[in-house]
N, C-alpha and C positions, 0 to 999 in steps of 0.2 A: 177783464180786468186779472192781472198776474204781479205776483211777486217771485221772482227768479230766486233760487237759493246757492247757484253757483257764482263765482266769481264776476262782479259788474265790469271786469275788464272783456269778455266775450261779448258785451253787447255793442252793438252798434248804435250809433249817436240817436237815432229816433227810439229806439227800444231801451235806451240809458235812461232818456229824460221822460219817455213815458213810464218808465216803472215808478219813476221818481215821482209823476204826480200821480200815478195810482195809488203808491203807500200814503200819501197825504188823503186821498181820499178815504183809504180804510181808516187812517187814526182820526179823521172826522166822523166817521160812522161810530166807531168806539167812544169817542171823548163825547160825541154830541147826543148818542143814543139813536141815531137816524136808521130810519127802516130799509130806506133805500139800499140794496145788495148787503142788509144786513146779514141773511142767510146764505149769502155766496160764500161757497168753499175756501177763500183766500182769507175771506173776513172770519168765518169761524174758526180757520185755522191760526189765525194769529190774536183772535182773541184772548186777552189773559196775558199776552206776551208783550206788556208795552214796551219794555228795556231790549228786549230782542230786536223790535219794531225801529226803535233809535238806533240801534246799533247798524240795522240793515241799512238805516237811513244814513247813517255816517260811511259806509261802505260806499254806496252810492255817489254821495257828497265828495269823497276822497277821490274817488275816480273822475267824477265831473271835474273836478279843480285840476286833474291831471292833464285834462283834455280841455282847458281853457275856459269851464264856467265857475262862475261863483253862485255857489247856494246862501240864500238869504232866508231860510225857513227851517229853521232847527225843529226838531222832535226831539222832547224831553220827557216823554214818556218813562216810568221807573218799575213798572209793575213787573214782579219775580222777576227780580236781579239773577244774572246770569244763567236765566233759563231759555231756551229757543223751543217753539214746536217740535214735538215728536214726530210728525208727520211730513211728508212731502206730498204736494198733488202730484206730479211727476217726479221721479228719481231722477238724481244728477245727471247719470249717463242718460236719460231719457231728455232732460233739457237740452243737452249737448246735439241729441239729435234733431229738437224741435227747431233749433237755433239754425241746424246745418239746412233744414228744409226753409226755413223763415228766411234764409238768408242767400238761396240759391242763385237769387237773381238780383241782390241790393247789395250794398255795401258791408263789410262786415265789423267786428269790433276791434279795438285795438290790439287784442290777442287773438292771434288766428285761432279758428275753431280745431283742436286737435284729431288728427286723423289716426292715432294709434296711441298706446301708453307710454312709450318715450317720448314721443312729444307732450304731452301730457304731464309728465313727468318734470321736464325742461323747463315748463311753464311752473310748475307750483313748487321746486325745489327751495327756493328761498325763502317761501312762506312756510315750508315743514322745518327747514333747518332752523328758522326763528323760535319755531316752538317745542321742538325735540330732537337732538342730536342724534340720539340710538334710532328712532321710528327713520330720520333722515338717511342714518346708512343701511338701514334694513330694506327700506324700500327700494332706494338705490340699488341694493345687491340683486333684489328679486327684477327689479324691471331689466337689470342687465340679463338675469338668467330666463328670462320671460314666464318668471313663476309668481306673477298676478295680475288678476282679469281687470278690463279697463273700466268694465261697470263698479268693479271692487274700489279700485283707484278713485274713480269720480265720488264714491259715497265718503270714504276716507279724507279727503282733502276738504271737499265742500265742510266737513264736520269742525275739520283742523281749522278752516280758517275762523271759526267762530269763537276760536280758544285764544286766549289772551298769551300774547309770549310774554318772557322776561324782557326788561331792560337788556341785561346783557345779550341774550338772543336776538333780538332786535339788532343790537350794533353789530354783532359777528355777522349776521346775515348781511347787514347794508354794508360792512368793509368787501366782504365777498362780492358783491354786487359792485362796488366802488373799483375794482380792481379791473371790471371790463370799461369802466368808461374814464378813467384818468390816465393819465400817459405825459402830463408836464412836471416839470422838475419841482414846483410848488405844491403839486399833488402829493408827494411822500407821505410814508407812514408819519413821519415825526412833527411832519408840517398839518395834519391833519387830524392828530390826535387829542388835539384840545376843542373840536370841535364836537357839539352835541351829535346825539344820533340823528334829531330831527334836522338840523341843519346839514350832516352829511345826506340825508336821504333827499331832502330837498335839492341838492346841486346833483345827485346822483341822477333824481329825476329830469331834472333840467338837461344835463347832459345826453339823456337815453333819450327822450324825446325829440330833442333838436340836434343833436351833433352826434350821436353815437351807435350805439350797437343795439342790431336789432335783436338780439338774443336776450337783452335785459329789458328792450321796450316790449317785450311778449311776456313778462314774468306778472304774476299776479301781485308778487311782494311790493313791487312799484307801488302801489297805492294801498293794498292791505296793510303793510304796516304801519303809513300814515294814520290810519285808522286809532290805531291804538299809542300814536306819539302826540297828537293833534289837542291841546289843552280847549283851544277853539274850534266853531267849525271849518272842515276843511274849504 
């Protein structure tokens, strides 16, 4: 039984659907007071953090939707709103390494497992931009100067993906991504100015997944930002 903390974009199909199934198992244990696996480290870690479990489920559901799956089993727990477990079973850097071993002879996830801080940064930069432009600039500079460790970046970005971005931050980030998948006359800034951020992200997702840029297709923001835009389940 495992609930990952890193972006679900790194999980392959089997791991993604497996985590979704196991998360519902933990929810059932907590809600129904079941004793099986009640002392498992993951159950203990998430106990009392119902809101966080709901948000992790939303992260999974939005990644699943990006890959063509429809989730019909929402999690609506609300305990300790805006709070996440303060510990990891394995730190985020180690989770990347565990997946590297696990996928050595298997399919990978939507996002390639990063081999260095520069690749990891390129995969997370639009998720970071949506949340804090100052941190975006600072980390970009530090990555260019080789002045930040891979393990530290893994922790920072994993925690940042748990933070709610502002609506303006989301739109700014999606507009940056849109520049990589647009290209038609009707895609001009004036033409899409009246679009909602949600509509713009959906169209960016569609083009990235089926028509376009590998760079954007490998971005955590492609599913991450939808977590905060969806009024209903992804």
